[in-house]
N, C-alpha and C positions, 0 to 999 in steps of 0.2 A: 702493582696490578698485574692479575695472571696473564700471560702471554695469549695472544688470540690463537686457536689451533691452526697451523698451516693447512692449506687447501688445496686440490689439483687448479691448476689455471684454467682449464675447461674440462667438462665433463668426458669429453673423447679422449682426455688422457688417462683419465682412470679405465676405461675401455680397453684402451690399447697396452695399459700396464697389467690389467688382468689377462688380454689376451697374450701377451708375451711371456707371462708367468706360467699360464696354463698349457698353451702349446711350446712344449720342449721336446727334448730328446726323443721322451716316451712314445711320441707319435711317429718319429721316423725310424724309431729301431725296436721298438715293441708292439705296436700294433700290426704291422705289416709280419711279423713272427707268430702271431696269434692267429692272423687270418690263414697262414699258410699251415699251421697247427691244426686249426679247428675249422675246417669246411670250408675255406675260399670264401667265396662272396655270402654265403651261408652264415659264418659268423655276424654279419652285419644284423641279421634279427634280433639275437638275443645281446648284441649291443646297442640296438635303437632303444630295444625295452628297458635296459638297465640304464638308458641315459634317462629316460621317463621316468622311472620310478626312482632312481637313485641320484642321477648326476645333478639335473636342475634343482630340485627341491634342496638338498644339502648345499649345493652353491648358493640358490638364495639365501637361505637361512643364515651362512656366513657373513655375506654382503650385508643383511639386513641387521643382523647383531652388531656389525662393525659399525654402520651407519647410525644407528639407534644411541648404541653408548659412545660412539665417538672416543673411542680407546683403543690401545692395541690390545692382543688376547688377554694378558694377565688383568689389565682393569678393567675388561668388557666381562669377562666372567665372575671377576670378583663383585661389579655392580650388580648383577644378575642375584649372586648369592655371595656372601663371604666365605661360605664353606667350598666354592668352587675355583678359588685363585688358582689351587692346585693345576686345573686343567689348563689354564693359561701358560702357566710354567711348565708343564707338559710339551705343550706346542714349541714352545721357547727352546727347550732340550733338544726336542727333535729337528727343529730347525736348524740349530747349532749343528748337531751331528750331520746333516745333511750337508750343510755349506761346509764342513771340514772337507768331505770327499767328491764333492759334487765339481766344486771348482778344478779338481784335478782334471776331468775331462775337459774343460778348457784349456789347461795346460797341455795337456795331448794334443788338442787341436792347434794351437800354436805350434808346437813342434812339428806337426805334418804339415802346417801350412807354410811355414819357413821352408820347408824342405820340398815343398811343390814348385818351386820356381828352378829347380835344377833340370837340365836336361841330358841325360834320361831320369826319369822319376827314379830315386833311388831302391824302391821297391819293385821296378821293374824286371830286375833280375836278381840273379844270385851274385856275391861277390865272390873273387877268386880267393883260394886257400893260400896258407902261408908261404908255401915256395912256389905259388903262381902256376901250378902243374894243373888246376882244374878249380871247379868251385867248393865252395865252403860246404863240407859234408852234412852240417845240420839243416843247412838251407835247401840242401838237394833232397834230404829226406821229406822235409817239410814243403816249404813254398816260397817263393821271394817275400810275398806279402806277410806270410805267417812268421817267416824270418825276421824281417824289418820291425814287425810289432813285438814280437817278444824279446828279440835280441838286441836290437838297435834302439828299439824305444824304451822298453822296461828293462833290458838285461836281468829277465827273470830268473831267480834262482830255483832250483830243482823242487823245494817245499817250503811251507811257510816257516819251519823252524830254522832255516837257513837266511836270515834277515838280510846279510849283505850291506854294504855301504850306501850311502845317499847317491843317486845317480846326480851331478850336478847341472846336466842341460836340462832334462825335465824340471828340477830345482828352480831353476832360472826362469824356465817357461811358467811354473805355479806361481813364482813371484810377482812375474807379469800380469798374471792374470788376476790375481788380487788388487794388484796396482790399477787396474782397467776398473774392477768393480769399485774399489774406494773412490776414483774418481767420478763414476756415474752417481754415486750415493752421497757425495760430500756435501752437498746442498739440500737433501732430502727431496721433497716433491719439486723443486724449483728445477735440480738437475735431473731426476730421475723423470719428471713428466715430459722431458726432451727426449732424452734418450730412447723411451720404450717406443716412438714413433719407428726409429731405425732398426730396434731390435725385434720389433713385430711385424713390419713390412718386409725389410731383406730377405727373412727366409721364403717368403713367397715369391717374391721376384725370381729367385736361384730357383726355387720348386718349378716354377712354371718353366723357367730356362731348359731345366733338367727336363722335364715332360716332353718338351719339344724335340731336344735331343733323344731322349729314351725312346719315343715312339718311333723315330727315324733308324734306331741301331736294328742290325740283323739278328733277328730270334726275338726280338722284343715281344711279338704277338704270343709267343710261348709262354712267355710270363704272365702276360696278361691272360691267357686261356685257363692258365694253370690257377690262378688267384680266383676267377669267376666261374670256375667249374663247380656245380654244386656237389657237396658232398652231405648229402641230407642226414647220415646215420648218426654225425657228430652233434646233431640237435638233440639227440635222446643220451650224450654225454653230460652228466653234471658240471664236469669240469670244464667244458665250454660256457655254460652260464654262469660258474664261479667267476672265469679268467675275464669274461666281459665286464661282469661287475667290478673287480679289481683295477681292470683297465681302465673304466668310467673313473674310479673312484680315485686314483693316483696321478691320473692325467689331469684332471682338474684342480689338483694340489690343495686337496680338502684336510684339515685337520692340523695345518702347519702354522696357521695363525696369519700368513700371508695376506689370504683376502679381507681379512678380518682390518688387518693394518691398512689396507690399501682402502677399505671402505671407509676407514674412521676418517679419512680427509675428505669426504663428499661433502657437500652441501646436503643439510637434511632433508631438504624437498628433492632432493636425487630420486629418480626411478630407477632402484635397485632391481626391482622384478623384471623389468626390461632388458636391464643390463646383464641379468643373471642367465636369461634365455639366449640372448645374443653371445654371450661368451661360451656357453655350454655349446650351442649349436656351430660356431666357428670352429672350437676345439676338436668336435666330432667330424667336421666335414674336412679338416686338415688332415686328421688322420686317414681318412680314406683316401683323399688327394695325395698325400705322401706315399700311401700303398700302392697306387696306380704307378706313380713314378718309381718305386723301389721295385716291383714287380716286372716293369718294363727293362729296367736296368738287370735284374736278376736272371731275367729270360735272355739277354745278351750274353750275361758272364755263363750261364749253363750252355747255350748253344754252342759258343765259342769253347768252352772246355769240350763238349761233347765231339764236336767235329775234329777238334784238335787229336782227340783220343782217336777216332775214326781213321785221321791221316797216318798217325804212327802205327796202327794195325796194318792199314793198307801198304804201307811203305815195309812195313817188316815182312809181311807177306810176299810182296812183290819180290823183294831181295833174296828173301829165302827159297821163293819156288822157281825164279828167273822168270817172272810173267812180264809181259810186255808192258811198257810205261802206258798207263791210262786205260789198260784192261779193266783192271780192279776199281770199281766205285762205289759208293755208299750206298746204292740202289742195288748192287748186286753183291755184295759182300756177304751176305748169309749163304745165299745160293752157292758162291765160289768155297765158301769156308767147309760146306758140307761136302763138294766134290773133293777138294784137296783132303779131306779127313778120310774118305772112302777109298780114294785114287793112291794116296801115300801115307797111309797110316802111322808108319814108323817114324817118317821126316816130322809129320804133322805132331805127332806127340811129343817131339824134343821142343817143336816151336811153340805150342801149346801154352806152358807156363808163362811165356812173356806175351802172350796176348792179352791187351786190357779187355775188361769187360764194359764196353761203351754203352750208356743208357742216357739218354737225356731226361727222362722220368726220373732216375736216381740223382741226378744233378738238380733238379728241381725240389727233390724231397728234401734235400739237406736242410732244415731249418736252424738257423743260427739267428740270435738276438743279442741285444745289448751291443758290448765295445767288438765283439767279433765280427757283428754286421756292419758296423760304421768304420771300424779301422782294417779290417780285413777283406770282407766280400766287395764293400765298394770300391776301395783301393785297387783290387784285383780286377774289377771291370775297368776302373779310370785308366789304368795302364794299358789297356788294349784299345782304348779310344784314341781315334785322331786330335791332336792337339790336346794330348792327355794333361800337360800342365795348367791350361786355363781352366779344363774341368776339375781338376784337383783344389785348384784356387777356390774356384766357386763352390764347391761342396765344403770345404772345411770353413770358409767364411761363414757361410749357412750355418755349420753345426756350432762354430761360436758365437755367432748372433742368437742361437736357440738357447745356448747355454748361458749366455751373458743375461739373457730375459727373465731365466728361470733364478738365476742368483740374485737379482734385482730383488725379487718377491722373497726368495729366502733371507736375505739380509735385512728387509724390511719388518720380517716377522721377529728377528731379535731386536733391532734398533727401535721400532716404535714404543715396547713396552719400556725399554731403558730410559728414552729421551722422555716417556710421560712419566716416569717416576722423579718426582721432587727430588728425591736423595741423590741420584745420580746427575740429573740436569743442573743441581745448582751447583755442584762441583765440578763439573766438566762440560766444555761447549759441545755442540753436536759433532763437530768436525773430529773432535779429539774421541768421542764414543764412538763413532764409525771407524777411527784410524784402529782403535784398540781392539776392536771385534774382528777387523779385517787381519791385524798383526798376529793375534791370538790362533785365527783359523788358518793363517799361513803357515805358522811356526808347528803347529799340530799336524797339519797335511803334508809336511816335509816326511812323516811315517809312509805316506803311500807314492814317494819318491825312490824307497829303499829297493833293493832288487827283490824282496820278498811283498814289496808294497801293494803289488796288484791283488795278491791273496787276502790282504786287510782291507783293500777297496771292495773286494767283493763280500766279506764279511758285512760291512758296514752297510751295503747296497741291498745285501737281502735281509739284515735282521735290524737294522738300527731303526726302522719307520713302521714295517708292515703292521705288526700287532698292536702297536703303540697308537697308531692313527686310527686304526678301526674303534680302538677302546675311547679315545679323545672325541672322536664323533660322535659315539654311541652317547657317550657321555654329554656332550652339547646339545645333542636333539632333545633326549629327556629332559636336559635343564630347562629349555627354553619351554617345552609343550608343559611339564609337570611340576616344574620348580618355581619358574617364574610365571607361568600360566599362558597358555595359548591364545585366551579372549583378552589378556592382558596385554599381550606382545601384538595382536592384532590390532587393538583399539589404538597404540602408541605409534604403529606401522602406518596407520589410515590417517592419523593425526599430522604424521611426517609428510609422507608423500600423498595423502588424497587418495589412496587405494587400497579396498581391505583384501583380505584372503577369501579366495574361492575356494570352494569344495576340493578340488584338487589338492592345493597346498596343505589344507588341514589334513587330509587323508594321509598324504605322505608323510607329514612331520609327526602325525601322532600316531601312525600306525605302521606301514609299510615300510617306508625306509629304516625304522628300528628293528624290525622282525627281520628284513636282509641282513643288515649288519651283524645282528647277533648271529646269523646263519653264517656268514663269512668268518665270523670269530671262532665259531664250533669248528668250520672246515680245517680253518688254518691251525688251531691246536692238535684236532685230530691227526692232521698229516703230518704234523712236527713229530706227535709221538709214534707213530705207525712208521714212520721213517726211520726211527732208531738213532744210530750214531750218524751224526751230521758229518758231511764229506763236502769235498772240493775237488776242482779242476787243477791239477799240476802240470806245468811243462816238462814233458822229458825230452830232452835234446837228443839222448841217443837213439830216440824213436822218431823223433820229428813230430810229435802229436802231443795231444792231452791226455793225461791218466789221471783216474781217479784214487784219491786218498782220504782218509780218515783225519778230521782236525783233531790235533794235541788237546790235552785236559786243559791247558792254559787259555787257548784257542775257544773252547767253548765255554769257560768262565767267562772271556771277554764278551761272548755273543750274550749269555745270560743278563751281564752287567749293563750291556746295551739296553736290553728291553725292560729292566727293571728300572734304571735311571729315569726314564721317561714315565712309564705305567705308576711307578710308586709316587710320584709327585702327586698325582690326583687322591690317593687317601690320605698321604700325610699332610697335604695342604689342608685338608678337611679336619684332620686330628689336630693340627697346629693351630687351627683357628678356634676349635673347640676350646683348647687348653687354655689359650690365651684369654677367652672370654670368661671360662668359668674363674681363671685367676683375677683377672678384673672384677668380676663379681664378688669373688670372696674378699678382695682388697677394699672394696666399695660398702661392704656390709657395716650397719652400726655396731659397734662395741657395746655391749652388755654392761 
């Protein structure tokens, strides 16, 4: 007899699993960046609109498909139409690519967590040079946090062409990260359903603690005022709306197959419409909440740097012109500088090149996202806090929980179709399948622990999923509405859950959401074409900063393969089904 499909122990385990998967690092390190870049609080207007017309409808669609078909992504889309099996394969391929590099972030999180127990924090000051006569030159050119990230953590090479060797310390952290993932998924929903309580709730506890601490920091209000100051002109910028749509799209994790996999373990009568609304609203509220925390910390960091810059200028002028201690202050600095420039023009011209241009606005205008925000900006703020070790441990625990929660969803998108396959499940137990998937990902992930690994990480992060996911979700929504049939799907949903589709869901699925995704696809394709040669940011140790370089030909070939490997699954899957059906029909034809 065929085994009964495993199910979540309780409905709330499914909700927590979806929240843990959807609420990830993008909420903490990309949404605040977009707010900073596109109008502060006004960015919420296009963001909320895109949530209503894109986020909730597409999330509901994937949950409903998974719950109705009760299979992973491959089986679910094959049930809708045999010609759509390639859609599920494309989702698995994208999830496999994502898992390969995403867990490297958790490895870096472990690395920083282990170093957070040192006093002082190892990124709080520059190390001494070889002969101990001064500080390391590379660190002095950059900053102590940048030096710890680029040299001590990544030991980054000058370019992608110089691969270098595997760094054994990050490699060990990567093995530990994959071991944690394996232990969490070992028993399927039985183990994952318990772990998600922790991975979903702990980040909120840490964010609340950080909010309380952040609001009490000197200069926190500067960051919050900066975030919520209206910049209405950005609402007329098409990129504001496009980035709001893509943030909703990728933040919810649409197209990977993870949500379909999670929903496939639901009771058929589960109210997936209610859960789609809950998860999408919690995800968006978390992004806004995390932005308030981030900008309070960001305001403290910017104010600290600004006041530190002023102190250096005051000290320089006081010593150069033999001014009385305490005479020169931040409030009268501009007037005194004008007086000195007019009274002692020759001497002031000698000192002028050494006077920094201190500006709080320019400090706040520095937009940073991704690993730069997580491992440089935050660590720079943390090192200046009292009891910095405590805040560092809490912060990197939060990052690890966010990363692990997303990894559980990524691996579920890969494992569910494999365990659903009778060919695979008959030969290998679930534990062995999970182990092999983790082992394969870990082995390939060693690429990202090499000296040039961060450049390859950026390639996978930028190109492995973007276009592929847009195409996958577009095919998904067209398949449900126009291949399977929206009326048929509605009647089956009503039979399962007792709830029909109102006009809102029908309008979004049948018209608004597909048109929006087509618009995003056109934007991305035109953007890539207009960009010309693709470029990347390389670390220049001699300057202590990032410089722009062109990707070599083989890196461009890898980018093309990453996009093609997933997108080509859709037409190839349909073509393969067509050939097999015709071959079967030909062999079954009667002989004359």
